[in-house]
C-alpha positions in Angstrom: -52.3 -106.7 -1.8 -51.5 -103.1 -1.4 -48.3 -101.2 -2.4 -48.5 -98.9 0.6 -45.8 -99.0 3.2 -46.2 -102.0 5.5 -44.6 -100.7 8.6 -43.0 -97.6 10.1 -39.5 -98.4 8.8 -40.8 -98.4 5.2 -42.7 -95.2 5.8 -39.7 -93.3 7.1 -37.4 -94.1 4.2 -37.8 -90.7 2.7 -36.3 -90.3 -0.8 -35.9 -94.1 -1.2 -39.7 -94.3 -1.7 -39.3 -92.8 -5.2 -36.9 -95.5 -6.2 -39.3 -98.1 -4.9 -42.1 -96.5 -6.9 -40.0 -96.7 -10.1 -39.2 -100.4 -9.5 -42.7 -101.3 -8.5 -44.4 -99.4 -11.4 -45.8 -102.4 -13.1 -47.5 -103.6 -9.9 -48.8 -100.1 -9.3 -50.2 -99.8 -12.8 -51.8 -103.2 -12.6 -53.3 -103.1 -9.1 -54.1 -99.4 -8.6 -54.9 -98.3 -12.1 -56.4 -101.6 -13.2 -54.3 -102.0 -16.4 -53.5 -105.4 -17.9 -50.1 -107.0 -17.2 -48.7 -106.4 -20.6 -49.8 -102.8 -20.8 -48.3 -102.2 -17.3 -45.0 -103.6 -18.4 -45.1 -101.5 -21.6 -45.8 -98.3 -19.6 -43.0 -99.1 -17.2 -40.6 -99.6 -20.1 -41.6 -96.2 -21.5 -41.1 -94.7 -18.0 -37.6 -96.1 -17.9 -36.8 -94.8 -21.3 -38.0 -91.3 -20.3 -35.8 -91.4 -17.3 -32.8 -92.4 -19.4 -33.4 -89.7 -22.0 -33.9 -87.1 -19.3 -30.5 -88.0 -17.8 -28.7 -87.2 -21.1 -29.4 -83.5 -20.9 -27.7 -83.0 -17.5 -24.7 -85.1 -18.6 -24.3 -83.0 -21.7 -24.7 -79.8 -19.7 -22.1 -80.8 -17.1 -19.6 -81.7 -19.9 -20.3 -78.5 -21.8 -20.3 -76.0 -19.0 -18.2 -77.7 -16.4 -18.7 -78.8 -12.8 -17.1 -75.7 -11.2 -19.3 -73.2 -13.1 -22.5 -75.1 -12.3 -21.5 -75.3 -8.6 -20.7 -71.6 -8.5 -24.1 -70.9 -10.1 -25.8 -73.1 -7.5 -23.9 -71.4 -4.7 -25.0 -68.0 -6.1 -28.6 -68.9 -6.3 -28.6 -70.4 -2.8 -27.0 -67.2 -1.4 -29.5 -65.0 -3.1 -32.3 -66.8 -1.3 -30.7 -66.1 2.1 
């Protein structure tokens, strides 16, 4: 059994593929990397914890600096490219 897209609709999902990869991490670790079931689940848990801890920094940054200031900085950096 492969975790690759099974048809054109699955292949054309774009950014949703990343979410599918996160949800299917134990299967990917087990089938592609060849790890045992328990180690695959453990690594998937660590992956989820890393995503959770990584989301705390932007939440703190948005609360500290403010949405408008961050949006203006984004607009400025976008305008500097063009």
